[in-house]
C-alpha positions in Angstrom: 87.0 -55.1 -22.7 83.3 -56.7 -21.8 82.1 -56.9 -18.1 79.0 -58.2 -16.9 75.9 -55.5 -15.8 75.5 -55.4 -12.0 72.3 -55.7 -10.2 71.5 -52.4 -10.3 71.8 -52.2 -13.4 69.7 -54.9 -14.3 67.1 -54.1 -11.9 67.0 -50.3 -13.3 67.0 -51.6 -17.3 64.6 -54.3 -16.9 62.4 -53.6 -14.2 62.5 -49.6 -13.0 62.6 -48.4 -16.8 59.4 -50.6 -17.2 57.5 -49.8 -14.4 58.1 -53.0 -12.0 58.9 -52.9 -8.5 61.1 -56.0 -7.7 59.4 -58.4 -5.1 60.4 -60.9 -2.1 58.6 -62.9 -0.4 58.7 -62.9 3.5 57.4 -66.2 4.9 58.0 -65.3 8.6 55.3 -62.3 8.5 53.3 -63.4 5.4 54.0 -60.1 3.7 55.7 -59.1 0.6 58.7 -56.4 0.6 58.7 -54.6 -2.6 61.4 -52.2 -4.0 61.0 -49.5 -6.8 64.1 -47.1 -7.0 64.1 -45.7 -3.7 60.9 -46.6 -2.3 60.0 -49.2 -0.5 56.9 -51.3 1.0 56.2 -54.1 2.5 52.2 -55.2 2.5 50.4 -58.2 3.3 50.5 -61.5 0.9 46.8 -61.6 0.6 46.5 -57.9 -0.4 49.4 -58.1 -3.4 49.8 -62.1 -4.2 47.6 -62.0 -7.2 49.3 -59.0 -8.7 52.7 -60.6 -8.4 54.2 -61.5 -11.8 56.7 -64.7 -10.8 59.5 -65.8 -12.6 61.4 -68.5 -11.4 64.6 -67.4 -13.1 64.8 -63.7 -12.0 62.5 -61.3 -10.1 59.4 -61.5 -9.2 57.8 -57.9 -10.1 54.9 -55.9 -9.5 53.5 -52.9 -11.6 54.7 -49.8 -9.7 51.3 -48.1 -10.0 49.2 -51.0 -9.0 51.9 -51.1 -5.6 51.4 -47.8 -4.8 47.5 -47.7 -4.9 47.7 -50.6 -2.9 49.7 -49.4 -0.5 47.3 -46.1 -0.4 44.5 -48.4 0.1 46.0 -50.5 3.3 46.9 -47.1 5.1 43.4 -45.9 4.6 42.6 -49.2 6.4 44.8 -48.9 8.9 43.9 -45.4 9.5 
């Protein structure tokens, strides 16, 4: 019996396994929410916007290594 993959399965195979976090823009507070497996980040759009891969037919994504580095930089700036 054929079945469609779940969103979690698609995220794991198409994004997480390839080293990408899935992103969503939050226009109310001008930030980007990103999720990589159990890790969650919310960073200012001006900081991460240029690193996001936009895809109109799927999810926007960002490399997890870059996201972790930007989050670490943001923590240093905020103290």
